[in-house]
C-alpha positions as CSV (number, residue, x, y, z in Angstrom):
1,M,41.1,-54.9,-15.3
2,F,38.7,-53.0,-17.5
3,S,35.7,-54.3,-15.6
4,S,36.7,-52.6,-12.3
5,L,37.6,-49.4,-14.2
6,D,34.2,-49.5,-16.0
7,K,32.4,-49.9,-12.6
8,R,34.3,-47.0,-11.0
9,M,33.6,-44.7,-13.9
10,K,29.9,-45.6,-13.8
11,V,29.7,-45.0,-10.1
12,I,31.4,-41.7,-10.3
13,L,29.3,-40.4,-13.1
14,Q,26.1,-41.6,-11.5
15,V,27.0,-40.0,-8.2
16,V,27.9,-36.7,-9.9
17,I,24.7,-36.6,-11.9
18,L,22.6,-37.6,-8.9
19,L,24.0,-34.9,-6.8
20,Y,23.6,-32.3,-9.6
21,V,20.0,-33.2,-10.2
22,L,19.1,-33.2,-6.5
23,C,20.9,-29.9,-5.8
24,S,19.5,-28.2,-8.9
25,S,15.9,-29.4,-8.3
26,L,16.1,-28.3,-4.6
27,F,17.5,-24.9,-5.6
28,V,14.8,-24.4,-8.2
29,F,12.0,-25.4,-5.8
30,L,13.3,-23.2,-2.9
31,T,13.8,-20.2,-5.3
32,I,10.2,-20.5,-6.7
33,K,8.8,-21.0,-3.2
34,S,10.6,-17.9,-1.9
35,R,9.6,-15.8,-4.9
36,S,6.0,-17.0,-4.7
37,L,5.6,-16.3,-1.0
38,D,7.2,-12.9,-1.4
39,M,4.8,-12.1,-4.3
40,Q,1.8,-13.2,-2.3
41,H,3.0,-11.0,0.6
42,Q,3.3,-8.0,-1.7
43,L,0.0,-8.5,-3.4
44,A,-1.8,-9.1,-0.1
45,L,-0.2,-6.0,1.4
46,Q,-1.4,-3.9,-1.5
47,Y,-4.9,-5.4,-1.4
48,T,-5.4,-5.0,2.3
49,G,-3.9,-1.5,2.1
50,Q,-6.6,-0.5,-0.4
51,Q,-9.2,-2.0,1.9
52,H,-7.9,0.0,4.8
53,Q,-7.9,3.2,2.7
54,N,-11.5,2.7,1.7
55,A,-12.5,2.1,5.4
56,Q,-10.6,5.3,6.4
57,L,-12.5,7.3,3.7
58,F,-15.8,6.1,5.1
59,M,-14.8,7.1,8.6
60,K,-13.7,10.5,7.4
61,W,-17.0,11.0,5.7
62,M,-18.8,10.1,8.9
63,E,-16.7,12.8,10.7
64,E,-17.7,15.4,8.2
65,L,-21.3,14.6,8.8
66,A,-20.8,14.8,12.5
67,R,-19.3,18.3,12.1
68,V,-22.6,19.4,10.4
69,V,-24.0,19.0,14.0
70,T,-21.0,20.3,16.0
71,S,-20.6,23.4,13.8
72,N,-24.2,24.4,14.1
73,G,-24.5,27.7,16.0
74,N,-27.4,26.6,18.1
75,V,-25.6,23.5,19.2
76,Q,-22.4,25.4,20.1
77,Q,-24.4,27.9,22.1
78,A,-26.5,25.3,23.9
79,V,-23.5,23.1,24.8
80,A,-21.5,26.1,26.1
81,S,-24.3,27.7,28.1
82,G,-26.2,24.7,29.3
83,A,-29.5,26.2,28.4
84,Y,-32.0,23.9,26.8
85,D,-32.6,24.4,23.1
86,K,-35.6,22.4,21.7
87,S,-34.3,22.7,18.1
88,I,-31.3,20.4,18.7
89,T,-33.2,17.1,19.1
90,P,-34.9,17.4,15.6
91,L,-31.4,18.2,14.2
92,L,-30.0,15.0,15.6
93,D,-33.0,13.0,14.4
94,G,-32.7,14.6,10.9
95,M,-29.0,13.6,10.8
96,S,-29.8,10.0,11.7
97,A,-32.7,9.8,9.2
98,S,-30.7,11.3,6.3
99,N,-27.9,8.7,6.6
100,L,-28.4,5.0,7.0
101,Y,-25.0,4.5,8.6
102,I,-25.5,7.0,11.5
103,L,-27.5,5.1,14.0
104,D,-27.7,7.5,17.0
105,L,-26.3,10.7,18.3
106,V,-25.9,12.1,21.8
107,L,-24.7,15.5,22.9
108,Y,-23.4,16.5,26.3
109,G,-22.7,20.1,27.4
110,R,-22.2,22.2,30.5
111,E,-24.3,22.0,33.6
112,G,-25.4,18.5,32.8
113,S,-27.2,19.5,29.6
114,M,-27.9,16.5,27.3
115,Y,-29.5,15.9,23.9
116,A,-30.1,12.6,22.1
117,S,-31.9,11.1,19.2
118,S,-35.5,10.8,20.1
119,R,-35.6,7.0,19.7
120,L,-33.1,6.5,22.5
121,S,-34.0,5.9,26.1
122,G,-32.2,5.1,29.3
123,F,-29.1,7.1,28.5
124,R,-26.6,8.0,31.1
125,T,-25.9,11.4,32.6
126,Y,-22.6,13.2,31.7
127,D,-21.2,12.4,35.2
128,E,-21.9,8.7,34.6
129,V,-20.3,8.8,31.1
130,Q,-17.2,10.4,32.5
131,A,-16.8,7.6,34.9
132,I,-16.6,5.0,32.1
133,P,-12.9,4.5,31.3
134,A,-13.2,4.8,27.5
135,Y,-14.8,8.3,27.7
136,R,-12.7,9.4,30.7
137,D,-9.5,8.5,28.9
138,F,-10.6,10.4,25.8
139,L,-11.5,13.5,27.6
140,A,-8.3,13.4,29.6
141,S,-6.1,12.8,26.5
142,G,-6.7,16.2,25.0
143,Q,-7.6,14.7,21.6
144,T,-10.3,16.3,19.5
145,T,-11.7,13.1,18.0
146,E,-11.4,9.4,18.4
147,W,-13.0,6.2,17.1
148,L,-13.8,3.3,19.5
149,I,-15.0,-0.3,19.4
150,L,-17.1,-0.5,22.6
151,D,-19.1,-3.3,24.3
152,T,-22.8,-2.7,25.3
153,G,-21.8,-1.9,28.9
154,S,-19.8,1.1,27.7
155,L,-22.5,2.7,25.7
156,V,-24.0,6.0,26.8
157,Y,-27.5,4.4,26.6
158,R,-28.8,1.1,27.6
159,D,-29.1,-1.6,24.9
160,S,-29.7,-5.3,25.1
161,D,-27.9,-6.1,21.8
162,P,-24.6,-7.8,22.9
163,R,-22.7,-6.9,19.7
164,R,-19.8,-4.4,19.8
165,R,-20.4,-0.9,18.4
166,L,-18.4,1.6,16.4
167,I,-18.5,4.9,18.3
168,Y,-17.2,8.3,17.2
169,L,-16.3,10.8,19.9
170,E,-15.7,14.5,19.4
171,R,-14.7,17.0,22.0
172,L,-16.8,20.2,22.0
173,D,-15.6,23.6,23.2
174,T,-17.6,25.0,26.1
175,G,-15.2,27.8,27.1
176,D,-14.2,25.7,30.1
177,L,-11.2,23.4,29.5
178,A,-12.0,21.4,32.6
179,A,-15.6,20.7,31.4
180,P,-15.6,20.1,27.6
181,G,-18.7,19.0,25.8
182,L,-18.9,15.7,24.0
183,L,-20.6,14.3,20.9
184,V,-21.1,10.6,20.8
185,M,-22.1,9.1,17.4
186,D,-23.0,5.4,16.9
187,V,-22.0,4.4,13.4
188,D,-22.9,1.2,11.6
189,L,-20.0,-1.2,12.4
190,R,-20.9,-3.6,9.7
191,K,-20.6,-1.0,7.0
192,M,-17.2,0.0,8.1
193,T,-16.0,-3.6,8.4
194,S,-17.5,-4.5,5.0
195,F,-14.5,-2.7,3.4
196,Y,-12.2,-5.4,4.9
197,A,-14.2,-8.4,3.7
198,F,-12.4,-10.4,1.0
199,Q,-14.9,-10.2,-1.8
200,D,-13.1,-12.6,-4.2
201,P,-12.7,-16.0,-2.5
202,D,-10.7,-17.3,-5.5
203,A,-8.0,-14.6,-5.1
204,Y,-7.4,-15.2,-1.4
205,P,-9.2,-18.5,-0.5
206,G,-9.6,-18.9,3.3
207,S,-8.8,-15.3,4.1
208,Q,-10.4,-13.8,7.2
209,A,-10.7,-10.4,8.8
210,V,-11.6,-9.6,12.5
211,L,-11.3,-6.7,14.9
212,Y,-8.6,-6.7,17.6
213,T,-9.6,-4.1,20.2
214,R,-7.5,-2.0,22.5
215,D,-8.4,-4.4,25.4
216,R,-7.1,-7.3,23.2
217,T,-10.6,-8.7,22.5
218,I,-11.3,-10.5,19.2
219,V,-14.5,-9.3,17.4
220,D,-15.8,-10.5,14.1
221,L,-16.9,-8.1,11.3
222,G,-20.5,-8.2,12.6
223,G,-19.6,-7.2,16.2
224,W,-19.8,-10.6,17.8
225,M,-17.1,-12.1,19.9
226,A,-14.8,-14.4,18.0
227,E,-11.9,-16.8,18.5
228,L,-8.5,-17.2,16.9
229,P,-6.0,-20.1,16.8
230,D,-4.1,-20.4,20.1
231,D,-0.7,-19.8,18.5
232,L,-1.8,-16.6,16.6
233,R,-3.6,-15.3,19.7
234,S,-0.5,-15.8,21.8
235,R,1.6,-13.9,19.3
236,L,-1.0,-11.1,19.2
237,D,-1.1,-10.8,22.9
238,Q,2.7,-10.5,23.0
239,Q,2.8,-7.9,20.2
240,P,3.4,-4.3,21.4
241,L,0.6,-2.3,19.7
242,Q,2.4,0.9,18.7
243,E,2.8,0.9,14.9
244,E,0.2,1.6,12.2
245,L,1.0,-1.8,10.6
246,H,2.2,-5.0,12.2
247,T,3.0,-8.1,10.1
248,I,2.9,-11.5,11.6
249,E,4.3,-14.4,9.6
250,D,4.1,-18.1,10.5
251,D,3.8,-21.5,8.7
252,D,0.1,-21.0,8.3
253,G,0.3,-17.7,6.4
254,I,0.6,-13.9,7.0
255,A,-1.5,-11.7,9.3
256,Y,-1.6,-7.9,8.9
257,L,-2.6,-5.9,11.9
258,R,-3.7,-2.4,10.8
259,R,-4.6,0.4,13.2
260,M,-8.0,1.9,12.6
261,Y,-8.3,5.5,11.7
262,R,-7.8,7.8,14.8
263,S,-8.2,4.8,17.1
264,D,-6.2,2.4,19.3
265,D,-8.3,-0.5,17.9
266,Y,-7.0,-2.7,15.1
267,V,-8.2,-4.7,12.2
268,L,-6.6,-8.1,11.8
269,L,-6.5,-9.4,8.2
270,M,-5.3,-13.1,7.8
271,V,-4.1,-14.5,4.5
272,P,-3.4,-18.2,4.7
273,G,-0.5,-19.7,2.9
274,A,-2.2,-23.1,2.4
275,P,-3.4,-22.4,-1.2
276,I,0.0,-21.3,-2.5
277,L,1.7,-24.1,-0.6
278,S,-0.7,-26.5,-2.3
279,D,0.3,-25.2,-5.7
280,L,4.0,-25.6,-4.6
281,A,3.3,-29.2,-3.6
282,G,2.2,-29.8,-7.2
283,L,5.4,-28.2,-8.4
284,R,7.4,-30.3,-6.1
285,T,5.8,-33.4,-7.5
286,I,6.7,-32.3,-11.0
287,L,10.3,-31.6,-10.1
288,I,10.6,-35.1,-8.4
289,V,9.2,-36.8,-11.5
290,G,11.4,-34.8,-13.7
291,A,14.5,-35.6,-11.6
292,V,13.7,-39.3,-11.6
293,A,13.3,-39.3,-15.4
294,I,16.6,-37.4,-15.8
295,L,18.4,-39.9,-13.6
296,L,17.0,-42.9,-15.5
297,L,17.9,-41.3,-18.8
298,S,21.4,-40.5,-17.5
299,F,22.0,-44.0,-16.2
300,L,21.1,-45.4,-19.7
301,M,23.4,-42.8,-21.3
302,I,26.2,-43.7,-18.9
303,R,25.9,-47.4,-19.8
304,Q,26.1,-46.6,-23.5
305,L,29.0,-44.2,-22.9
306,S,30.8,-46.8,-20.9
307,A,30.2,-49.5,-23.5
308,S,31.4,-47.2,-26.3
309,I,34.7,-46.6,-24.4
310,F,35.5,-50.0,-22.8
311,E,34.2,-52.4,-25.4
312,P,36.8,-51.3,-28.0
313,L,39.5,-51.5,-25.3
314,R,38.4,-55.0,-24.3
315,E,38.4,-56.1,-28.0
316,L,41.9,-54.6,-28.4
317,Y,43.0,-56.4,-25.3
318,R,41.6,-59.7,-26.5
319,N,43.4,-59.3,-29.9
320,M,46.7,-58.4,-28.2
321,R,46.4,-61.6,-26.1
322,R,45.7,-63.7,-29.2
323,H,48.7,-62.3,-30.9
324,Y,50.8,-62.7,-27.8
325,N,49.8,-66.4,-27.4
326,K,50.8,-67.2,-31.0
């Protein structure tokens, strides 16, 4: 009689404790995982946001240097009139020489007038430039300035280097809205993208940054063509590029797509989730070991509790039977 009751009590207590330990361990693990991933997202968002601000400050600085040229009275007069001014080419050369990050400058004005850094050769006429979609779209948009990531075939001069370039465009007033002037400035792409490089590999191990251009081309920080995992590339190609910031989350981590300053090109910053998931795997192992230890300890305690309850009852029952048999 007492044996069956003893077994039922042990089974019930063991099932209750087992369910409690499993549910509580799962709840703790999922809570820590959720908080950890959310914290990683917030920290990565702040870190990449600071990178983006630094790159924007650099590009704004380059714009201010370009305005030293476009605000020059001789430049404005030459661009508006179309008359050749021999003082402009030395001005462009001096600007390139005074700043390591300004590679080349080209000016286009009325009546086909054109000025360029003296080291350039084989540059296109203004009519040829206006036939290139990137420049044609900029001039038709009515914007004053724009930044572009361009391939070699879209440059205003011929160059055999296959790497993409960072180009700054500025519309110049010629007095004729139908025929504005144009400043084209080639800026060091690697300097701009260096702000997006993850300097501390221990803070975000495996993180990567690439450029995602308006024509949906992947370019690494040095200007070379690059590749992405097929699933991420597919999600990017389906993403409508309208906002300043797009966040793409998947099982492999988080990707932040940030629009470049005054541009339709983007910078893609990828923060993998593998490192934190690896840490969580260690936590899961600790929780499993702890749960097993608690279960073993609880089973021993249940046996002792059962013995402390039913052994006196059994002894009492045996004594009652002895008295009854007398």
